[in-house]
C-alpha positions as CSV (number, residue, x, y, z in Angstrom):
1,M,2.1,-0.1,8.3
2,A,-1.2,1.7,8.3
3,A,-1.6,4.6,10.8
4,V,-4.1,4.2,13.6
5,P,-7.0,6.7,12.9
6,D,-7.4,9.7,15.1
7,V,-10.4,9.1,17.4
8,K,-12.2,12.2,18.5
9,R,-14.7,12.6,21.3
10,I,-18.3,12.6,20.0
11,P,-20.5,14.9,22.1
12,G,-23.6,13.4,23.6
13,Q,-22.2,9.9,23.8
14,R,-21.2,8.0,26.9
15,G,-17.5,8.9,27.1
16,D,-14.8,8.2,24.6
17,L,-14.7,4.4,24.8
18,A,-17.8,3.8,22.7
19,G,-16.5,6.1,20.0
20,M,-13.0,4.6,20.1
21,A,-14.4,1.1,19.9
22,Q,-16.5,2.0,16.8
23,A,-13.5,3.7,15.2
24,L,-11.2,0.8,15.8
25,H,-13.8,-1.6,14.4
26,D,-14.2,0.5,11.2
27,F,-10.4,0.8,10.9
28,A,-10.0,-3.0,11.2
29,Q,-12.7,-3.6,8.6
30,R,-11.0,-1.2,6.2
31,E,-7.4,-2.1,6.7
32,F,-7.7,-5.9,7.4
33,P,-10.8,-7.2,5.6
34,Q,-9.5,-10.7,5.7
35,E,-9.9,-10.8,9.5
36,Q,-13.6,-10.4,9.1
37,V,-14.1,-13.8,7.5
38,A,-14.4,-16.6,10.0
39,R,-12.0,-19.4,9.4
40,S,-13.8,-22.0,7.3
41,R,-14.1,-25.5,8.6
42,V,-12.6,-27.9,5.9
43,A,-13.3,-31.6,5.8
44,V,-11.4,-34.0,3.6
45,L,-13.5,-37.0,2.7
46,V,-11.7,-40.1,1.5
47,P,-13.8,-43.2,0.5
48,C,-11.7,-46.3,0.6
49,F,-12.0,-50.0,-0.4
50,N,-8.8,-52.0,-0.1
51,E,-6.4,-49.1,-0.3
52,E,-3.8,-50.3,2.2
53,A,-1.0,-49.4,-0.2
54,A,-2.1,-45.8,-0.9
55,V,-4.3,-44.4,1.9
56,A,-1.4,-43.4,4.2
57,T,0.0,-41.3,1.4
58,V,-3.4,-39.6,0.8
59,V,-3.9,-38.8,4.4
60,S,-0.3,-37.5,4.9
61,D,-0.4,-35.4,1.7
62,F,-3.7,-33.7,2.6
63,R,-2.7,-33.1,6.2
64,T,0.3,-31.3,4.8
65,A,-1.6,-29.4,2.1
66,L,-4.5,-28.5,4.5
67,P,-3.1,-28.4,8.0
68,D,-6.3,-27.0,9.5
69,A,-8.6,-29.6,7.9
70,E,-10.0,-32.7,9.4
71,V,-9.4,-35.9,7.3
72,F,-12.1,-38.5,7.4
73,V,-11.5,-42.0,5.9
74,Y,-14.6,-44.1,5.3
75,D,-13.7,-47.7,5.0
76,N,-16.1,-49.7,2.8
77,N,-15.7,-53.3,3.9
78,S,-12.0,-53.5,3.1
79,S,-10.4,-57.0,3.5
80,D,-6.9,-55.5,4.0
81,R,-5.3,-53.2,6.5
82,T,-6.9,-50.0,5.2
83,T,-8.4,-49.0,8.5
84,A,-5.3,-49.6,10.6
85,V,-3.0,-47.8,8.1
86,A,-5.4,-44.8,7.9
87,L,-5.5,-44.6,11.7
88,D,-1.7,-44.7,12.0
89,A,-1.5,-41.9,9.4
90,G,-3.7,-39.6,11.6
91,A,-7.1,-39.8,9.9
92,E,-10.4,-40.2,11.7
93,V,-11.7,-43.6,10.4
94,R,-15.4,-44.5,10.0
95,V,-17.1,-47.5,8.4
96,E,-19.9,-47.8,5.9
97,R,-21.2,-51.4,5.6
98,R,-23.3,-51.0,2.4
99,Q,-21.0,-51.7,-0.5
100,G,-20.6,-49.1,-3.2
101,K,-19.1,-45.6,-3.5
102,G,-22.5,-44.0,-3.7
103,H,-23.5,-45.4,-0.3
104,V,-20.2,-44.1,1.2
105,V,-20.7,-40.6,-0.2
106,R,-24.3,-40.5,1.1
107,R,-23.0,-41.4,4.6
108,M,-20.2,-38.9,4.4
109,F,-22.4,-36.0,3.4
110,A,-24.9,-36.8,6.1
111,D,-22.4,-37.3,8.9
112,I,-19.8,-34.6,8.5
113,D,-20.5,-31.0,9.4
114,A,-18.2,-28.5,7.7
115,D,-18.2,-25.3,5.6
116,I,-16.1,-26.8,2.8
117,Y,-15.8,-30.4,1.7
118,V,-12.9,-32.0,-0.3
119,L,-13.9,-35.3,-1.8
120,V,-11.0,-37.4,-3.1
121,D,-10.4,-41.1,-3.8
122,G,-8.0,-43.0,-1.6
123,D,-5.8,-44.3,-4.4
124,A,-3.1,-41.5,-4.2
125,T,-3.7,-40.5,-7.9
126,Y,-4.9,-37.0,-7.2
127,D,-2.7,-34.1,-6.3
128,A,-3.2,-32.9,-2.7
129,A,-1.2,-29.7,-3.3
130,S,-4.0,-28.5,-5.6
131,A,-6.5,-28.5,-2.8
132,P,-5.7,-25.0,-1.5
133,R,-6.1,-23.6,-5.0
134,M,-9.4,-25.4,-5.5
135,I,-10.7,-24.1,-2.1
136,E,-9.5,-20.6,-2.9
137,M,-11.3,-20.6,-6.2
138,L,-14.5,-21.9,-4.5
139,Q,-14.4,-19.1,-2.0
140,N,-13.2,-16.2,-4.2
141,E,-15.6,-16.9,-7.0
142,H,-18.5,-17.9,-4.7
143,L,-18.8,-21.3,-6.3
144,D,-20.6,-24.5,-5.1
145,M,-18.4,-27.0,-6.7
146,V,-14.9,-27.1,-8.2
147,V,-13.9,-30.2,-10.1
148,G,-10.3,-31.3,-10.4
149,L,-9.7,-31.6,-14.2
150,R,-7.3,-34.5,-14.5
151,V,-4.1,-33.9,-16.4
152,D,-2.4,-37.3,-16.5
153,Q,1.3,-37.3,-15.7
154,A,1.9,-40.8,-17.1
155,E,0.4,-43.0,-19.7
156,A,-0.4,-45.6,-17.1
157,A,-2.6,-43.1,-15.1
158,Y,-5.6,-44.1,-17.2
159,R,-6.5,-47.7,-17.8
160,P,-7.1,-48.8,-21.4
161,G,-10.6,-47.7,-22.5
162,H,-11.2,-45.3,-19.6
163,R,-10.0,-42.2,-21.5
164,I,-12.4,-42.9,-24.5
165,G,-15.2,-43.9,-22.2
166,N,-14.8,-40.7,-20.2
167,R,-15.0,-38.6,-23.4
168,M,-18.0,-40.5,-24.6
169,L,-19.9,-40.1,-21.4
170,T,-18.9,-36.4,-21.1
171,G,-20.2,-35.8,-24.6
172,F,-23.4,-37.6,-23.9
173,L,-24.0,-35.5,-20.8
174,S,-23.3,-32.3,-22.8
175,L,-25.8,-33.5,-25.5
176,V,-28.5,-34.2,-22.9
177,F,-28.2,-31.3,-20.6
178,G,-26.8,-28.7,-23.0
179,Q,-23.6,-28.2,-21.0
180,A,-21.1,-30.3,-19.2
181,F,-17.7,-30.6,-17.6
182,K,-14.6,-31.6,-19.4
183,D,-14.0,-34.4,-16.9
184,V,-17.4,-35.6,-15.6
185,L,-15.9,-38.7,-13.9
186,S,-13.2,-36.9,-11.8
187,G,-13.2,-38.2,-8.2
188,Y,-11.5,-35.0,-7.0
189,R,-14.0,-32.3,-6.1
190,V,-14.4,-29.4,-3.6
191,F,-18.0,-28.5,-2.5
192,S,-19.7,-25.8,-0.5
193,R,-21.9,-26.7,2.4
194,R,-24.9,-25.6,0.3
195,F,-24.1,-28.3,-2.3
196,V,-23.5,-31.1,0.1
197,K,-26.5,-30.6,2.4
198,S,-28.9,-30.2,-0.5
199,F,-27.7,-33.1,-2.6
200,P,-30.0,-36.2,-2.6
201,V,-27.6,-39.1,-3.2
202,L,-29.5,-41.8,-5.2
203,S,-26.8,-43.9,-6.8
204,D,-25.0,-46.8,-5.2
205,G,-21.6,-47.1,-7.0
206,F,-19.1,-45.2,-9.2
207,E,-21.9,-43.4,-11.1
208,I,-22.0,-41.0,-8.1
209,E,-19.7,-38.6,-10.0
210,T,-22.3,-38.4,-12.8
211,E,-25.0,-37.7,-10.3
212,L,-23.0,-34.9,-8.7
213,S,-22.5,-33.2,-12.1
214,V,-26.1,-33.5,-13.1
215,H,-27.3,-32.1,-9.7
216,A,-25.1,-29.0,-10.3
217,L,-26.3,-28.6,-13.9
218,E,-30.0,-29.0,-13.1
219,L,-30.0,-26.3,-10.3
220,A,-27.7,-24.0,-12.4
221,M,-25.2,-23.9,-9.6
222,P,-22.0,-21.9,-10.0
223,V,-19.3,-24.4,-10.7
224,A,-15.8,-24.5,-12.3
225,E,-13.0,-26.9,-13.2
226,L,-9.3,-26.5,-12.2
227,A,-6.6,-28.5,-14.0
228,T,-4.8,-30.8,-11.5
229,P,-2.0,-33.4,-12.0
230,Y,-3.2,-37.0,-12.2
231,Y,-0.7,-39.7,-11.3
232,E,-0.6,-43.5,-11.7
233,R,-1.5,-45.7,-8.7
234,P,1.4,-46.7,-6.4
235,D,2.6,-50.2,-6.4
236,G,0.2,-52.6,-4.7
237,S,-2.9,-50.5,-5.4
238,F,-5.4,-51.7,-8.0
239,S,-8.4,-50.0,-9.6
240,K,-11.8,-51.3,-8.6
241,L,-13.4,-50.0,-11.8
242,N,-14.5,-52.4,-14.5
243,T,-14.4,-50.6,-17.9
244,W,-17.5,-52.2,-19.5
245,R,-19.6,-52.9,-16.4
246,D,-19.2,-49.6,-14.7
247,G,-19.3,-47.7,-18.1
248,F,-22.7,-49.2,-18.8
249,R,-23.9,-48.5,-15.2
250,I,-22.9,-44.8,-15.6
251,L,-24.6,-44.6,-19.0
252,N,-27.7,-46.2,-17.5
253,T,-27.6,-43.6,-14.7
254,M,-27.4,-40.8,-17.3
255,L,-30.5,-42.2,-19.0
256,K,-32.4,-42.5,-15.8
257,L,-31.4,-38.9,-14.8
258,Y,-32.4,-37.8,-18.3
259,R,-35.8,-39.4,-17.9
260,S,-36.4,-38.0,-14.4
261,E,-34.9,-34.5,-15.0
262,K,-36.1,-34.0,-18.6
263,P,-39.3,-36.1,-18.8
264,L,-41.1,-34.0,-21.4
265,R,-38.1,-34.3,-23.8
266,F,-37.6,-37.9,-23.0
267,F,-41.2,-39.1,-23.5
268,A,-41.9,-36.7,-26.4
269,T,-38.9,-38.3,-28.3
270,I,-40.4,-41.7,-27.7
271,G,-43.8,-40.4,-28.8
272,F,-42.4,-38.8,-31.9
273,C,-40.6,-42.1,-32.9
274,L,-43.8,-44.1,-32.4
275,M,-45.8,-41.6,-34.4
276,L,-43.3,-41.8,-37.3
277,V,-43.7,-45.6,-37.4
278,S,-47.4,-45.3,-37.2
279,V,-47.5,-42.8,-40.1
280,G,-45.2,-45.1,-42.1
281,L,-47.6,-48.0,-41.6
282,A,-50.7,-45.9,-42.3
283,I,-49.7,-44.3,-45.6
284,P,-50.2,-47.5,-47.7
285,V,-53.5,-48.3,-46.0
286,I,-54.8,-44.8,-46.5
287,M,-53.6,-44.7,-50.2
288,T,-55.4,-48.1,-50.8
289,F,-58.6,-46.8,-49.2
290,L,-58.6,-43.6,-51.2
291,E,-58.1,-45.5,-54.5
292,Q,-60.3,-48.6,-53.9
293,G,-62.5,-47.6,-51.0
294,I,-61.5,-50.6,-48.9
295,V,-59.1,-51.5,-46.1
296,P,-57.6,-54.8,-47.1
297,R,-54.8,-54.8,-44.5
298,L,-56.9,-54.4,-41.3
299,P,-54.2,-55.7,-38.9
300,T,-51.8,-53.0,-40.2
301,A,-54.5,-50.3,-39.7
302,V,-55.1,-51.5,-36.2
303,L,-51.4,-51.6,-35.4
304,S,-51.0,-48.1,-36.8
305,M,-53.8,-46.8,-34.6
306,G,-52.4,-48.5,-31.6
307,L,-49.0,-46.9,-32.1
308,T,-50.7,-43.5,-32.5
309,I,-52.5,-44.0,-29.2
310,L,-49.2,-45.0,-27.5
311,A,-47.5,-41.9,-29.0
312,M,-50.2,-39.6,-27.5
313,L,-50.0,-41.4,-24.2
314,S,-46.2,-41.0,-24.1
315,I,-46.4,-37.3,-24.8
316,S,-49.2,-36.8,-22.3
317,S,-47.1,-38.7,-19.6
318,G,-44.2,-36.3,-20.4
319,L,-46.3,-33.3,-19.9
320,V,-47.6,-34.5,-16.5
321,L,-44.2,-35.7,-15.3
322,D,-42.6,-32.4,-16.4
323,T,-44.9,-30.6,-14.0
324,V,-44.0,-33.0,-11.2
325,T,-40.3,-32.5,-12.0
326,R,-40.5,-28.7,-11.8
327,G,-42.1,-29.0,-8.4
328,R,-39.3,-31.4,-7.2
329,R,-36.7,-29.1,-8.6
330,E,-38.2,-26.2,-6.7
331,M,-37.9,-28.3,-3.5
332,K,-34.3,-29.0,-4.2
333,H,-33.6,-25.4,-4.8
334,L,-35.3,-24.4,-1.5
335,A,-33.2,-27.0,0.3
336,Y,-30.2,-25.4,-1.4
337,L,-31.2,-21.9,-0.3
338,A,-31.8,-23.1,3.2
339,Q,-28.1,-23.5,3.7
340,P,-25.9,-20.5,4.4
341,A,-23.8,-19.1,1.6
342,A,-20.1,-19.8,1.4
343,G,-18.1,-17.8,4.0
344,R,-21.1,-17.4,6.3
345,R,-22.2,-19.4,9.3
346,S,-25.7,-20.1,10.3
347,G,-26.8,-19.1,13.8
């Protein structure tokens, strides 16, 4: 046990109490630095759609793993007893009428006020016991997002095709943005307040995970991944994902984000391809003109010229939109900086 410091009277001050108070304050800061940090408000956000068989387990497990956290279940037009089961398990239940996980996450981020947010699916496939470690990593390393890297505990944890699709989409994201996560589609994430309150949710459905990852990459936020167990769904719980439909929706979201976040590269690529086709069509016409002094294939020449004009327009559009995107990114960054850093409270 640390010894209490010797407090001496300081001449010229109002008695010994002020000096003693200051000395005790300095002593507490030196010997018990953890007491300086205000207890962070943690909110567990659980989007649900027909998860009657699993939601009670999710709520119970996270209340055990994070006893001081508030657990919010957002029901998205479930036709079963999801709401009643979640209430019985001790969660605060709210409703989002617009169908789609993206709509639910948008409502959650807007409604809930906390310092740390834990987003987890309501299907009981994610490990609640990993949440304290993820929060600890977020705080100790001053991160804005920690992604639960899924380590499957059973072959049935992943549906056929989902593992390959996840790898393909993760690779595409790495190719487009230069870096990526190992598990871009993980539904288990911990966020700082800065991330949540500066994130403009645009997607409607399961492509929300992709949008979360791209937002972090575009603003160069400090992020990390932590390996967590991933289990198969309990009996009676069924995945709402459609391998092909949702896979194409996620890929489409990536292309849209690539166009909006990297417009110069996107439109310059289109312009370059158009220019190549134009040059390919123009070479025979030019060669004939140099040899014979005539242009016998006038439609080809007109097509080549038209493609060249389109190529230049595409590149010009990319240059203009790149300037707009930079300004929009600056606004996002200012919204991010407007929020207090992790571990600090505003006001």
